[in-house]
LOVO-713892 format. One record per residue: residue number from 1; y, x, z of N, C-alpha, C in turn. Coordinates in nm, 2 decimals. Atoms other than C-alpha are relative to their C-alpha. Layout:
! LOVO-713892
> i;n_v;n_u;n_w;ca_v;ca_u;ca_w;c_v;c_u;c_w
> NUM;Y;X;Z;Y;X;Z;Y;X;Z
...
//
This chain:
! LOVO-713892
> i;n_v;n_u;n_w;ca_v;ca_u;ca_w;c_v;c_u;c_w
> 1;0.06;0.09;-0.10;12.19;14.95;13.91;-0.04;-0.12;-0.09
> 2;0.09;0.10;0.09;11.93;14.71;13.72;0.06;-0.16;0.08
> 3;0.00;0.16;-0.06;12.04;14.32;13.77;-0.13;-0.07;-0.02
> 4;0.15;0.09;-0.03;11.75;14.12;13.88;0.05;-0.15;0.01
> 5;-0.03;0.14;-0.01;11.75;13.72;13.85;-0.12;-0.06;0.06
> 6;0.10;0.05;-0.04;11.52;13.52;14.04;0.02;-0.13;0.01
> 7;-0.02;0.16;0.01;11.44;13.15;14.05;-0.13;0.01;0.16
> 8;0.00;0.02;-0.12;11.37;13.03;14.38;-0.06;-0.16;0.04
> 9;0.04;0.16;0.00;11.16;12.68;14.47;-0.07;-0.02;0.09
> 10;0.06;0.07;-0.09;11.01;12.48;14.72;-0.04;-0.16;0.00
> 11;0.00;0.13;-0.01;10.86;12.14;14.81;-0.08;-0.05;0.12
> 12;0.06;0.03;-0.12;10.71;12.17;15.14;0.09;0.09;0.10
> 13;-0.16;-0.03;-0.10;11.00;12.19;15.43;0.06;0.07;-0.10
> 14;-0.09;-0.07;0.09;11.19;12.27;15.14;0.14;0.07;0.03
> 15;-0.15;-0.01;-0.07;11.54;12.28;15.31;0.00;0.13;0.09
> 16;0.01;-0.11;-0.10;11.41;12.52;15.58;-0.05;0.15;-0.09
> 17;0.06;-0.11;0.06;11.21;12.75;15.34;0.11;0.06;-0.12
> 18;-0.09;-0.04;0.08;11.50;12.78;15.06;0.10;0.05;0.12
> 19;-0.13;-0.06;-0.11;11.75;12.85;15.35;-0.03;0.14;0.04
> 20;0.07;-0.13;-0.03;11.54;13.11;15.52;-0.05;0.11;-0.12
> 21;0.01;-0.12;0.11;11.45;13.30;15.19;0.11;0.04;-0.05
> 22;-0.12;-0.06;0.03;11.81;13.34;15.11;0.05;0.06;0.09
> 23;-0.07;-0.08;-0.11;11.91;13.45;15.43;-0.09;0.13;0.00
> 24;0.09;-0.13;0.03;11.59;13.73;15.39;0.05;0.06;-0.12
> 25;-0.03;-0.07;0.09;11.72;13.82;15.07;0.14;0.05;0.00
> 26;-0.15;-0.05;0.01;12.08;13.85;15.14;0.01;0.09;0.13
> 27;-0.02;-0.12;-0.07;12.00;14.08;15.43;-0.04;0.10;-0.03
> 28;0.06;-0.09;0.06;11.81;14.29;15.20;0.12;0.06;-0.12
> 29;-0.08;0.02;0.11;12.05;14.24;14.91;0.13;-0.05;0.04
> 30;-0.13;0.05;-0.04;12.43;14.23;15.03;0.07;-0.05;-0.11
> 31;-0.08;0.05;0.09;12.54;14.17;14.70;-0.08;-0.16;-0.09
> 32;0.06;0.11;0.04;12.33;13.86;14.62;0.10;-0.13;-0.04
> 33;-0.06;0.10;0.08;12.48;13.56;14.41;-0.11;-0.11;0.03
> 34;0.05;0.11;-0.01;12.35;13.20;14.46;0.05;-0.11;-0.10
> 35;-0.03;0.09;0.09;12.35;12.92;14.22;0.00;-0.12;0.09
> 36;0.01;0.14;-0.08;12.40;12.55;14.34;-0.17;-0.04;0.03
> 37;0.12;0.04;-0.04;12.08;12.40;14.47;-0.02;-0.15;-0.07
> 38;0.03;0.12;0.07;11.90;12.14;14.26;-0.14;-0.06;0.04
> 39;0.11;0.05;-0.03;11.66;11.87;14.33;-0.10;-0.02;-0.13
> 40;0.09;0.02;0.13;11.36;11.83;14.08;-0.12;-0.07;0.04
> 41;0.12;0.02;0.00;11.07;11.64;14.02;-0.11;0.06;-0.02
> 42;0.10;-0.08;0.05;10.74;11.80;14.04;-0.05;-0.02;-0.15
> 43;0.04;-0.02;0.12;10.63;11.94;13.71;-0.12;0.05;0.00
> 44;0.16;-0.03;0.01;10.25;11.93;13.62;-0.11;-0.06;0.07
> 45;0.08;0.06;-0.09;10.13;11.75;13.91;0.08;-0.11;0.05
> 46;-0.07;0.10;-0.10;10.21;11.46;14.14;0.03;0.04;0.14
> 47;-0.05;-0.05;-0.12;10.40;11.57;14.43;0.15;-0.01;0.03
> 48;-0.17;0.02;-0.05;10.72;11.59;14.65;0.08;0.05;-0.11
> 49;-0.10;-0.08;0.08;11.03;11.67;14.49;0.04;0.15;0.05
> 50;-0.03;-0.12;-0.01;11.12;12.03;14.46;0.17;0.03;0.03
> 51;-0.13;-0.07;-0.02;11.44;12.23;14.59;0.01;0.11;-0.07
> 52;-0.01;-0.11;0.07;11.54;12.48;14.34;0.14;0.06;-0.05
> 53;-0.10;-0.06;0.06;11.79;12.75;14.26;-0.01;0.11;-0.06
> 54;0.01;-0.14;0.06;11.86;13.08;14.10;0.11;0.09;0.08
> 55;-0.07;-0.12;-0.09;11.98;13.43;14.27;0.01;0.09;-0.09
> 56;-0.04;-0.14;0.09;12.12;13.73;14.12;0.00;0.12;0.10
> 57;-0.04;-0.10;-0.09;12.13;14.07;14.29;-0.03;0.13;-0.09
> 58;0.01;-0.10;0.06;12.16;14.42;14.19;-0.10;0.10;0.12
> 59;0.10;-0.07;-0.06;11.88;14.69;14.31;-0.03;0.12;-0.07
> 60;0.05;-0.14;0.05;11.75;15.04;14.28;-0.12;0.00;0.00
> 61;0.15;-0.01;0.00;11.40;14.92;14.34;-0.06;-0.02;-0.11
> 62;0.11;0.01;0.14;11.14;14.96;14.10;-0.05;-0.11;-0.01
> 63;0.08;0.13;0.02;10.99;14.66;13.95;-0.10;-0.04;0.09
> 64;0.13;0.00;-0.10;10.67;14.73;14.14;0.04;-0.04;0.11
> 65;-0.04;0.04;-0.14;10.84;14.74;14.46;0.05;-0.16;0.02
> 66;-0.04;0.14;-0.03;11.02;14.42;14.43;-0.10;-0.09;-0.03
> 67;0.14;0.09;0.02;10.72;14.22;14.29;-0.07;-0.01;0.15
> 68;0.09;0.00;-0.13;10.52;14.34;14.62;0.11;-0.06;0.13
> 69;-0.10;0.04;-0.11;10.83;14.28;14.86;0.03;-0.16;-0.01
> 70;0.02;0.15;0.01;10.86;13.91;14.70;-0.10;-0.07;0.03
> 71;0.12;0.06;-0.05;10.52;13.82;14.75;-0.03;0.01;0.13
> 72;0.00;0.01;-0.15;10.52;13.92;15.11;0.11;-0.10;0.04
> 73;-0.12;0.10;-0.05;10.85;13.72;15.15;-0.08;-0.16;-0.02
> 74;0.08;0.13;-0.01;10.64;13.41;15.00;-0.11;0.00;0.11
> 75;0.12;0.00;-0.12;10.34;13.50;15.23;0.07;-0.01;0.14
> 76;-0.06;0.00;-0.14;10.58;13.53;15.53;0.03;-0.14;0.01
> 77;-0.04;0.13;0.04;10.68;13.16;15.41;-0.13;-0.09;0.01
> 78;0.10;0.09;-0.03;10.32;13.05;15.44;-0.05;-0.04;-0.16
> 79;0.03;0.02;0.14;10.24;13.07;15.04;-0.16;0.01;0.02
> 80;0.14;0.02;0.02;9.88;12.95;14.99;-0.05;0.04;-0.16
> 81;0.05;-0.04;0.12;9.77;13.16;14.70;-0.13;-0.05;-0.03
> 82;0.14;0.06;0.03;9.43;12.98;14.69;0.01;-0.15;-0.04
> 83;-0.03;0.18;0.06;9.59;12.63;14.60;0.00;0.03;-0.15
> 84;-0.01;-0.01;0.16;9.59;12.54;14.23;0.15;0.02;-0.05
> 85;-0.12;-0.05;0.04;9.85;12.69;14.01;0.10;-0.15;-0.01
> 86;-0.06;0.12;0.02;10.01;12.31;13.96;-0.01;-0.06;0.15
> 87;0.02;0.09;-0.15;10.05;12.20;14.36;0.09;0.05;0.08
> 88;-0.09;-0.04;-0.09;10.30;12.21;14.62;0.03;0.16;0.05
> 89;-0.07;-0.15;-0.04;10.47;12.55;14.74;0.10;-0.02;0.12
> 90;-0.11;-0.04;-0.09;10.62;12.65;15.06;0.13;0.08;-0.06
> 91;-0.12;-0.06;0.05;10.81;12.90;14.86;-0.06;0.07;-0.15
> 92;0.05;-0.07;0.14;10.77;13.02;14.49;0.12;0.08;-0.06
> 93;-0.10;-0.08;0.07;10.98;13.32;14.37;-0.04;0.07;-0.11
> 94;0.04;-0.06;0.11;10.96;13.43;14.03;0.14;0.09;-0.04
> 95;-0.10;-0.08;0.03;11.14;13.71;13.88;0.03;-0.04;-0.15
> 96;-0.03;0.05;0.15;11.32;13.57;13.55;0.04;0.13;-0.09
> 97;-0.05;-0.13;0.06;11.48;13.90;13.46;0.01;0.12;0.08
> 98;-0.03;-0.15;-0.06;11.48;14.26;13.55;0.07;0.07;-0.12
> 99;-0.05;-0.04;0.10;11.78;14.39;13.36;-0.04;-0.06;-0.13
> 100;0.04;0.07;0.11;11.69;14.36;13.00;-0.14;0.04;-0.06
> 101;0.14;-0.03;0.03;11.32;14.45;13.03;-0.04;-0.11;-0.08
> 102;0.06;0.12;0.08;11.10;14.27;12.78;-0.13;0.06;-0.01
> 103;0.14;0.00;-0.02;10.72;14.24;12.75;-0.07;0.02;0.15
> 104;0.06;0.00;-0.12;10.47;14.28;13.02;0.03;0.13;0.10
> 105;-0.03;-0.09;-0.08;10.58;14.48;13.32;-0.04;-0.01;0.15
> 106;0.06;0.05;-0.17;10.42;14.50;13.69;-0.08;-0.15;-0.02
> 107;0.08;0.12;-0.01;10.18;14.22;13.57;0.10;-0.12;-0.02
> 108;-0.07;0.16;0.07;10.48;13.97;13.44;0.05;0.01;-0.11
> 109;-0.09;-0.02;0.15;10.63;13.87;13.13;0.13;-0.01;0.02
> 110;-0.16;0.02;0.01;11.00;13.94;13.09;0.06;0.02;-0.11
> 111;-0.04;0.10;-0.13;11.20;13.78;13.07;-0.08;-0.13;-0.01
> 112;0.08;0.08;-0.03;11.00;13.51;13.21;0.03;-0.12;-0.10
> 113;-0.02;0.10;0.12;10.94;13.21;12.93;0.05;-0.13;0.08
> 114;-0.04;0.11;-0.08;11.02;12.94;13.24;0.16;-0.02;-0.05
> 115;-0.14;-0.01;0.00;11.38;13.01;13.14;0.03;-0.12;-0.08
> 116;0.00;0.09;0.12;11.37;12.84;12.80;-0.10;-0.13;0.05
> 117;0.09;0.12;-0.03;11.10;12.57;12.95;0.06;-0.09;0.08
> 118;-0.04;0.11;-0.12;11.22;12.41;13.27;0.17;0.00;0.02
> 119;-0.18;0.05;-0.05;11.56;12.24;13.35;0.04;0.07;0.14
> 120;-0.01;-0.04;-0.12;11.49;12.35;13.70;0.02;0.12;0.03
> 121;-0.06;-0.15;0.00;11.55;12.71;13.60;0.10;0.02;-0.09
> 122;-0.11;-0.03;0.11;11.79;12.70;13.31;0.10;-0.06;0.05
> 123;-0.12;0.03;-0.04;12.04;12.50;13.46;0.05;0.07;0.13
> 124;-0.07;-0.09;-0.10;12.10;12.68;13.80;0.03;0.12;-0.08
> 125;-0.06;-0.14;0.06;12.09;13.00;13.57;0.13;-0.03;-0.08
> 126;-0.11;0.03;0.08;12.34;12.84;13.35;0.10;-0.01;0.08
> 127;-0.10;0.02;-0.10;12.56;12.76;13.66;0.04;0.14;0.03
> 128;-0.04;-0.10;-0.07;12.54;13.10;13.79;0.05;0.13;-0.09
> 129;-0.04;-0.11;0.12;12.56;13.32;13.48;-0.01;-0.04;-0.14
> 130;-0.03;0.08;0.13;12.69;13.11;13.19;-0.01;0.09;-0.09
> 131;-0.02;-0.08;0.13;12.80;13.40;12.97;-0.10;0.13;0.01
> 132;0.11;-0.08;0.01;12.49;13.62;13.06;-0.07;-0.03;-0.13
> 133;0.10;0.04;0.12;12.27;13.64;12.75;-0.14;0.04;0.02
> 134;0.12;0.01;-0.02;11.91;13.58;12.76;-0.06;0.13;-0.09
> 135;0.02;-0.16;0.06;11.75;13.95;12.70;-0.09;-0.01;-0.13
> 136;0.06;0.03;0.16;11.54;13.82;12.38;0.07;-0.06;-0.08
> 137;-0.11;0.05;0.13;11.74;13.59;12.20;0.11;0.04;0.00
> 138;-0.13;-0.04;0.00;12.06;13.70;12.30;0.10;-0.12;0.00
> 139;-0.09;0.11;-0.04;12.19;13.35;12.36;0.04;0.00;0.13
> 140;-0.05;-0.01;-0.14;12.44;13.32;12.65;-0.08;-0.15;0.07
> 141;0.06;0.11;-0.03;12.27;13.09;12.90;0.04;-0.14;0.03
> 142;-0.06;0.12;0.05;12.51;12.82;12.89;-0.02;-0.10;-0.10
> 143;0.03;0.03;0.11;12.45;12.77;12.55;-0.14;-0.06;-0.01
> 144;0.13;0.03;0.01;12.08;12.76;12.60;0.01;-0.14;0.08
> 145;0.00;0.15;-0.09;12.15;12.47;12.87;0.05;-0.11;-0.08
> 146;-0.08;0.10;0.05;12.39;12.27;12.65;-0.10;-0.02;-0.13
> 147;0.09;0.04;0.11;12.11;12.27;12.37;-0.14;-0.04;0.06
> 148;0.12;0.03;-0.05;11.82;12.21;12.61;-0.02;-0.15;0.01
> 149;0.03;0.13;0.00;11.64;11.87;12.59;-0.01;-0.05;0.14
> 150;-0.04;0.03;-0.15;11.76;11.72;12.94;-0.07;-0.13;0.01
> 151;0.07;0.17;-0.01;11.58;11.38;12.88;-0.15;0.07;0.05
> 152;0.17;-0.04;-0.03;11.23;11.59;12.95;-0.01;0.03;0.11
> 153;0.04;-0.05;-0.15;11.26;11.70;13.31;0.16;-0.07;0.08
> 154;-0.09;0.08;-0.09;11.48;11.50;13.58;0.05;0.11;0.12
> 155;-0.05;-0.06;-0.13;11.68;11.69;13.82;0.15;0.02;0.02
> 156;-0.15;0.02;-0.04;12.03;11.68;14.00;0.03;0.08;0.10
> 157;-0.06;-0.11;-0.09;12.25;11.91;14.18;0.02;-0.11;0.14
> 158;-0.04;0.07;-0.13;12.27;11.84;14.57;0.09;0.09;0.09
> 159;-0.07;-0.08;-0.10;12.50;11.93;14.85;-0.13;0.07;0.11
> 160;0.09;-0.06;-0.09;12.29;12.18;15.03;0.07;0.05;0.11
> 161;-0.07;-0.05;-0.13;12.35;12.25;15.40;-0.04;0.15;0.04
> 162;0.07;-0.12;-0.04;12.31;12.62;15.45;0.01;0.05;0.12
> 163;0.01;-0.01;-0.16;12.34;12.60;15.82;-0.09;-0.04;0.04
> 164;0.11;0.02;-0.07;12.06;12.64;16.02;0.03;-0.09;0.11
> 165;-0.02;0.08;-0.12;11.99;12.43;16.32;0.08;0.06;0.09
> 166;-0.06;-0.11;-0.12;12.10;12.73;16.54;0.16;0.01;-0.04
> 167;-0.16;-0.05;0.03;12.44;12.70;16.35;0.05;0.10;-0.07
> 168;-0.05;-0.15;0.08;12.42;13.03;16.16;-0.01;-0.03;-0.13
> 169;-0.01;0.04;0.16;12.52;12.98;15.79;-0.06;0.13;-0.05
> 170;0.08;-0.14;0.08;12.31;13.20;15.58;0.07;0.02;-0.15
> 171;-0.04;0.01;0.14;12.50;13.13;15.25;0.10;0.12;-0.03
//
């Protein structure tokens, strides 16, 4: 069964959107693993800070079906696809890796270049899957994080409250 790694981010009602997105994913994928949650400054535009994390799951879903499902999840969270690329997001979900696929598949580049470009992707990925190797360069994520220029982007781990206002624990 393919392993899929996703990055999730939000800077519009971020705690709610991250919490409910993870709950939706967990209801669909019982084997969901989550990284710690990080707060980071907006990259590429002036805006509120983001909450980011990485999740890993296993699925028999074809990549095309997974892409469509994740877009629907973003849409249910109010994702505005007409907004500029670098702008606030209710929910942004990117497929970082789908097993060891490389190249353009289902309209996305795999593995996603963001893995080596953004601290808010690589740090949680290194936390969750430190010994897993990047599909292209074959370097473990922990080593990639160790060698990453951490001065370029600011992020910090937060104690995230996974319990919703109704008392339901979604983690």
